[in-house]
Residue frames relative to the residue before (quaternion, step in Angstrom):
aa qw qx qy qz dx dy dz
V 1.0000 0.0000 0.0000 0.0000 0.00 0.00 0.00
H 0.2705 -0.7385 0.5967 0.1590 3.56 -0.92 0.98
L 0.0981 -0.8062 0.5831 0.0216 3.61 -0.60 1.13
M 0.1346 -0.7818 0.6085 0.0180 3.51 -0.40 1.32
A 0.0624 -0.8164 0.5740 -0.0085 3.64 -0.65 1.08
G 0.4139 0.6861 -0.5363 0.2651 3.54 -1.29 0.41
N 0.6253 0.0381 -0.6907 -0.3613 1.48 -2.38 -0.38
V 0.1777 -0.7412 0.6381 0.1095 3.54 -1.31 0.59
A 0.2362 -0.7864 0.5563 0.1278 3.54 -1.22 0.40
T 0.7458 0.3361 -0.2192 0.5317 3.58 1.22 0.08
R 0.6620 -0.4943 0.3870 0.4094 3.53 -1.34 0.33
A 0.6313 0.5392 -0.3353 0.4453 3.56 0.95 -0.82
G 0.6505 0.5105 -0.3072 0.4710 3.62 0.97 -0.82
Y 0.6398 0.5164 -0.3180 0.4720 3.53 1.00 -0.89
C 0.6682 0.4965 -0.3110 0.4585 3.64 0.81 -0.96
A 0.6416 0.5339 -0.3440 0.4302 3.65 0.93 -0.81
L 0.7004 0.4547 -0.2762 0.4759 3.59 0.90 -0.92
A 0.6290 0.5293 -0.3412 0.4558 3.55 1.07 -0.69
A 0.6505 0.5031 -0.2974 0.4851 3.57 1.02 -0.84
A 0.6738 0.4948 -0.3028 0.4577 3.64 1.10 -0.57
G 0.6410 -0.5776 0.3136 0.3964 3.54 1.30 -0.04
A 0.3247 0.7689 -0.4994 0.2323 3.61 1.20 0.26
S 0.4038 -0.7045 0.5185 0.2681 3.64 -0.98 0.68
S 0.7637 -0.0714 0.0380 0.6405 3.58 1.15 -0.62
I 0.2540 -0.7873 0.5553 0.0857 3.60 -1.15 0.63
R 0.3159 -0.7464 0.5649 0.1548 3.52 -0.94 1.05
T 0.1702 -0.8083 0.5598 0.0649 3.54 -0.87 0.97
S 0.6921 0.4347 -0.4025 0.4123 3.54 -1.34 0.60
V 0.0650 -0.7638 0.6415 0.0290 3.51 -1.13 0.76
G 0.8535 0.1581 -0.1404 0.4763 3.54 -0.75 1.10
G 0.5154 0.6907 -0.3977 0.3148 3.61 1.19 0.25
G 0.5347 0.6707 -0.3945 0.3297 3.57 1.22 -0.33
S 0.6056 -0.6051 0.3843 0.3456 3.52 -1.19 0.63
I 0.7617 0.2842 -0.1983 0.5475 3.64 1.12 -0.40
C 0.5231 0.6328 -0.4126 0.3945 3.56 1.23 0.45
S 0.1399 -0.8101 0.5677 0.0430 3.57 -0.85 0.98
T 0.2485 0.8153 -0.4945 0.1702 3.61 1.24 0.43
R 0.6494 0.5188 -0.3441 0.4367 3.62 0.84 -0.80
M 0.7030 0.4541 -0.2869 0.4662 3.57 0.90 -0.82
Q 0.7158 0.4654 -0.2487 0.4573 3.57 0.98 -0.86
T 0.8054 0.2654 -0.1292 0.5140 3.67 0.99 -0.64
G 0.4259 -0.7112 0.4680 0.3063 3.64 1.17 -0.31
H 0.6482 0.4890 -0.3216 0.4871 3.58 1.22 0.32
G 0.4250 0.6950 -0.5189 0.2591 3.53 -1.13 0.67
V 0.0903 -0.7547 0.6486 0.0415 3.51 -1.31 0.56
P 0.5156 -0.6505 0.4473 0.3330 3.58 -0.86 0.93
T 0.6430 -0.5747 0.3531 0.3627 3.59 -1.11 0.70
F 0.6698 0.5072 -0.3169 0.4401 3.58 0.83 -0.98
A 0.6699 0.4953 -0.3039 0.4620 3.60 0.91 -0.90
A 0.6440 0.5303 -0.3110 0.4553 3.56 1.03 -0.80
I 0.6508 0.5124 -0.3214 0.4590 3.54 0.97 -0.83
L 0.6433 0.5298 -0.3204 0.4504 3.61 0.91 -0.92
D 0.6832 0.4882 -0.2936 0.4568 3.58 0.96 -0.90
C 0.6926 0.4745 -0.2773 0.4671 3.56 0.89 -0.88
A 0.6255 0.5648 -0.3395 0.4177 3.56 1.09 -0.67
E 0.5347 0.6107 -0.4057 0.4202 3.58 1.26 -0.40
A 0.7334 0.4161 -0.2324 0.4848 3.60 1.09 -0.65
F 0.4645 0.7208 -0.4302 0.2823 3.59 1.25 -0.25
P 0.6300 0.5526 -0.3692 0.4018 3.67 0.83 -0.73
K 0.6679 0.4851 -0.3133 0.4695 3.59 1.08 -0.67
W 0.8179 0.3135 -0.1432 0.4607 3.62 0.77 -0.95
E 0.1703 -0.8363 0.5019 0.1404 3.57 1.24 -0.62
V 0.3842 0.6553 -0.5337 0.3716 3.54 1.00 0.92
P 0.4881 -0.6974 0.4410 0.2845 3.62 -0.67 1.12
I 0.3184 -0.7322 0.5839 0.1470 3.48 -1.16 0.94
I 0.1336 -0.7835 0.6039 0.0604 3.60 -0.78 1.02
A 0.3044 -0.7531 0.5587 0.1674 3.58 -0.62 1.19
D 0.0048 0.8243 -0.5620 0.0677 3.57 -0.64 1.15
G 0.7930 0.2641 -0.2151 0.5051 3.59 -0.44 1.21
G 0.8377 0.2647 -0.1802 0.4424 3.53 -1.05 0.79
I 0.4765 0.6588 -0.4391 0.3822 3.59 1.31 0.12
K 0.0693 -0.8461 0.5285 0.0095 3.65 -0.30 1.20
D 0.8119 0.0258 0.0289 0.5825 3.58 1.08 -0.56
A 0.7285 -0.4322 0.2996 0.4390 3.56 -1.30 0.06
G 0.5858 0.5895 -0.3497 0.4325 3.56 1.16 -0.67
D 0.6436 0.5159 -0.3098 0.4729 3.58 1.03 -0.85
I 0.6254 0.5374 -0.3381 0.4537 3.58 1.06 -0.73
V 0.6638 0.5005 -0.3071 0.4632 3.55 0.92 -0.92
K 0.6681 0.5017 -0.3013 0.4594 3.60 0.94 -0.86
A 0.6292 0.5172 -0.3366 0.4725 3.62 1.04 -0.76
L 0.6788 0.4768 -0.2977 0.4726 3.60 0.87 -0.88
A 0.6427 0.5238 -0.3216 0.4573 3.59 0.99 -0.76
A 0.6730 0.5176 -0.2882 0.4428 3.57 1.09 -0.75
G 0.7280 -0.4326 0.2351 0.4771 3.58 1.26 -0.26
A 0.5051 0.6500 -0.4246 0.3769 3.61 1.26 -0.14
S 0.3543 -0.7124 0.5608 0.2290 3.55 -1.18 0.60
A 0.7809 -0.0064 0.0174 0.6244 3.59 1.24 -0.44
V 0.2856 -0.7348 0.5872 0.1836 3.52 -1.34 0.22
M 0.3115 -0.6896 0.6133 0.2266 3.51 -1.33 0.41
L 0.1641 -0.7973 0.5773 0.0649 3.61 -0.94 0.87
G 0.1121 -0.7891 0.6017 0.0527 3.54 -0.94 0.93
S 0.8078 0.3139 -0.1662 0.4704 3.52 0.18 -1.32
L 0.5955 0.5791 -0.3678 0.4179 3.59 1.10 -0.54
L 0.7646 0.3345 -0.1890 0.5174 3.54 1.10 -0.63
A 0.4757 0.6818 -0.4392 0.3405 3.57 1.28 -0.18
G 0.7781 0.3334 -0.2630 0.4628 3.56 -1.10 0.74
T 0.5268 0.6165 -0.4276 0.3994 3.57 1.26 0.22
L 0.7112 -0.4567 0.3247 0.4244 3.56 -1.29 0.32
E 0.7422 0.4722 -0.2218 0.4208 3.57 0.91 -1.02
T 0.5684 0.5997 -0.3908 0.4057 3.60 1.20 -0.21
P 0.6141 -0.5791 0.3859 0.3723 3.54 -1.19 0.57
G 0.6457 0.5552 -0.3851 0.3557 3.55 -1.29 0.23
D 0.5377 -0.6261 0.4776 0.3013 3.54 -1.26 0.63
M 0.4816 -0.6251 0.5296 0.3113 3.54 -1.27 0.49
L 0.2038 -0.7664 0.6021 0.0928 3.56 -0.91 0.96
T 0.1606 -0.7838 0.5945 0.0799 3.56 -1.08 0.77
E 0.0395 -0.7826 0.6213 0.0008 3.56 -0.93 0.94
E 0.3145 -0.7607 0.5403 0.1747 3.55 -0.93 0.86
F 0.0388 -0.7820 0.6221 -0.0071 3.53 -0.96 1.00
E 0.7024 -0.4632 0.2947 0.4531 3.60 -1.20 0.24
E 0.7274 0.4320 -0.2413 0.4755 3.56 0.98 -0.77
G 0.7181 -0.4109 0.2088 0.5215 3.58 1.36 0.08
A 0.7240 -0.4444 0.3263 0.4145 3.54 -1.36 -0.09
R 0.1118 -0.7572 0.6377 0.0868 3.53 -1.16 0.67
Y 0.2608 -0.7874 0.5436 0.1287 3.55 -1.07 0.68
F 0.0804 -0.7972 0.5981 -0.0178 3.57 -1.04 0.93
K 0.1307 -0.7216 0.6637 0.1471 3.47 -1.46 0.20
V 0.4505 -0.6918 0.4986 0.2641 3.55 -1.16 0.62
Y 0.1594 -0.7693 0.6156 0.0622 3.56 -0.95 0.98
R 0.0649 -0.8391 0.5397 -0.0235 3.60 -0.45 1.19
G 0.3864 -0.6820 0.5664 0.2544 3.54 -1.03 0.83
M 0.5518 -0.6431 0.4082 0.3395 3.62 -0.94 0.82
A 0.7156 0.3811 -0.2680 0.5204 3.61 1.18 -0.32
S 0.4099 0.6873 -0.4956 0.3377 3.59 1.19 0.38
K 0.6658 -0.5068 0.3707 0.4029 3.52 -1.30 0.39
E 0.6701 0.5111 -0.3136 0.4376 3.60 0.92 -0.86
A 0.6884 0.4653 -0.2918 0.4738 3.59 0.92 -0.80
Q 0.6206 0.5457 -0.3505 0.4407 3.58 1.02 -0.71
F 0.6904 0.4648 -0.2911 0.4718 3.55 0.91 -0.88
A 0.6234 0.5610 -0.3295 0.4337 3.54 1.08 -0.73
W 0.7465 0.3962 -0.2040 0.4941 3.55 0.99 -0.96
H 0.8321 0.2517 -0.0796 0.4878 3.63 0.85 -0.95
G 0.4493 -0.6906 0.4572 0.3351 3.59 1.15 -0.41
H 0.7671 0.1531 -0.1220 0.6109 3.55 1.37 0.12
A 0.4282 -0.6964 0.5085 0.2704 3.55 -1.19 0.33
A 0.2253 -0.8027 0.5406 0.1127 3.56 -0.42 1.21
S 0.7903 -0.0761 0.0954 0.6005 3.56 0.95 -0.94
L 0.2172 -0.7990 0.5525 0.0954 3.57 -0.57 1.15
E 0.1994 0.7949 -0.5440 0.1799 3.57 -0.08 1.28
G 0.7222 0.3476 -0.2453 0.5454 3.53 1.19 0.63
V 0.2875 -0.7512 0.5691 0.1708 3.51 -1.35 0.18
S 0.3833 -0.6836 0.5581 0.2725 3.54 -1.28 0.07
A 0.0594 -0.7971 0.6004 0.0239 3.58 -1.13 0.58
K 0.3983 -0.6743 0.5743 0.2385 3.51 -1.27 0.62
I 0.1191 -0.8258 0.5509 0.0206 3.58 -0.55 1.19
P 0.4606 -0.6613 0.4892 0.3335 3.67 -0.80 0.81
Y 0.5612 -0.6264 0.4354 0.3209 3.55 -1.04 0.87
K 0.2294 -0.8297 0.5041 0.0696 3.57 -0.79 1.08
G 0.5466 -0.5870 0.4313 0.4130 3.59 1.21 -0.18
S 0.7763 -0.3470 0.2543 0.4607 3.55 -1.28 -0.41
V 0.5447 -0.6255 0.4663 0.3075 3.55 -1.08 0.80
S 0.5735 0.6140 -0.3966 0.3700 3.63 1.05 -0.59
D 0.6308 0.5353 -0.3467 0.4420 3.64 1.03 -0.66
I 0.6608 0.4908 -0.3059 0.4785 3.59 1.02 -0.84
L 0.6570 0.5018 -0.3276 0.4574 3.60 0.91 -0.87
S 0.6344 0.5394 -0.3456 0.4326 3.60 0.98 -0.72
D 0.6628 0.4964 -0.2970 0.4755 3.56 1.02 -0.90
L 0.6412 0.5204 -0.3311 0.4564 3.59 1.00 -0.79
A 0.6459 0.5279 -0.3192 0.4497 3.56 0.96 -0.88
Q 0.6671 0.5116 -0.3022 0.4494 3.56 0.89 -0.91
N 0.6840 0.4729 -0.2759 0.4821 3.59 0.92 -0.88
M 0.6189 0.5332 -0.3410 0.4651 3.61 1.10 -0.61
R 0.6312 0.5244 -0.3297 0.4668 3.53 1.00 -0.83
S 0.6310 0.5071 -0.3275 0.4873 3.60 1.03 -0.79
G 0.6419 0.5274 -0.3304 0.4479 3.60 0.92 -0.87
F 0.6375 0.5114 -0.3339 0.4696 3.60 0.94 -0.83
S 0.6770 0.5208 -0.3184 0.4112 3.58 0.85 -0.92
Y 0.6071 0.5579 -0.3700 0.4282 3.60 1.05 -0.61
S 0.7082 0.3994 -0.2568 0.5224 3.58 1.18 -0.46
G 0.4661 -0.6901 0.4323 0.3459 3.57 1.33 0.10
A 0.4919 0.6755 -0.4129 0.3623 3.53 1.15 0.59
R 0.1923 -0.7772 0.5912 0.0968 3.56 -1.07 0.88
S 0.7624 0.2238 -0.1428 0.5902 3.56 1.29 -0.03
L 0.6618 -0.4914 0.3841 0.4159 3.54 -1.33 0.24
A 0.6428 0.5200 -0.3290 0.4563 3.59 0.98 -0.84
Q 0.6486 0.5056 -0.3306 0.4629 3.61 0.91 -0.74
L 0.6304 0.5459 -0.3251 0.4460 3.55 0.95 -0.88
Q 0.7013 0.4680 -0.2726 0.4635 3.56 0.84 -1.02
A 0.6670 0.5088 -0.3084 0.4484 3.59 1.03 -0.72
R 0.7479 0.4152 -0.2030 0.4765 3.59 1.08 -0.75
A 0.5204 0.6769 -0.4117 0.3186 3.61 1.18 -0.40
V 0.0352 -0.7629 0.6454 0.0153 3.55 -1.05 0.85
F 0.1572 -0.8029 0.5719 0.0601 3.55 -0.75 1.03
I 0.0664 -0.7794 0.6224 0.0280 3.58 -1.02 0.84
E 0.4362 -0.6854 0.5131 0.2769 3.55 -1.17 0.58
V 0.0623 -0.8177 0.5722 0.0085 3.56 -0.81 0.94
S 0.6702 -0.4879 0.3724 0.4173 3.54 -1.28 0.18
P 0.5629 -0.5859 0.4302 0.3934 3.63 -1.04 0.53
L 0.5843 0.5915 -0.3686 0.4158 3.60 1.15 -0.44
A 0.5264 0.6416 -0.4112 0.3769 3.61 1.23 -0.37
R 0.5984 0.5589 -0.3638 0.4441 3.59 1.09 -0.64
A 0.6591 0.4899 -0.3063 0.4814 3.61 1.01 -0.82
E 0.6594 0.4992 -0.3201 0.4621 3.60 0.94 -0.77
S 0.6289 0.5712 -0.3243 0.4160 3.56 1.15 -0.65
R 0.6114 0.5767 -0.3461 0.4170 3.56 1.15 -0.54
T 0.5263 -0.5270 0.5248 0.4121 3.56 -1.27 0.25
H 0.0052 0.8496 -0.5256 0.0435 3.59 -0.58 1.04
I 0.3114 0.7767 -0.5013 0.2199 3.59 1.18 0.36
L 0.7264 0.4330 -0.2446 0.4743 3.60 1.12 -0.65
D 0.4252 0.7099 -0.4660 0.3132 3.57 1.27 -0.01
K 0.4837 -0.6383 0.4998 0.3300 3.55 -1.13 0.62
R 0.2259 -0.7876 0.5641 0.1026 3.54 -0.98 0.87
């Protein structure tokens, strides 16, 4: 049996679960797109920072790190893996696809019908009542996501962009990526510069 435990956000938390026998450990608290844990509880650590911290203890325990929360695109996946994660969990990136849970919703607009699916955080009021019949802790929200079609198209695009990301570091494997990755701190404006901005208003 593979026992995935978490979430933790610190090296100490990672070591505690590794010592308890976890097969893999999820890192980050409050990083998900529909998670409100940081606002509701005052606790949380960004995914990238949590991975870096937990990865310091990986050589001793060798328990795989699973990046959970805050993954917005293929670039975030590459950076999470480079920082020390063995895998990532995806929520919003895959939400609204044919294969995700939930009924299809239809709304009529002037230009025609549009289709949506509901994406619920596991700590949202809707999910809590669905699973337990009451709300124990409300640390998430629900959102209506435009229908995206089959998940296979999204996964294909992610895989292609990740291969490109590996190539920029001259890496052919996860081990090579992690060995060769170098991180630098940049201005918050670098994120804006990194976007395609030809259509921005000037």
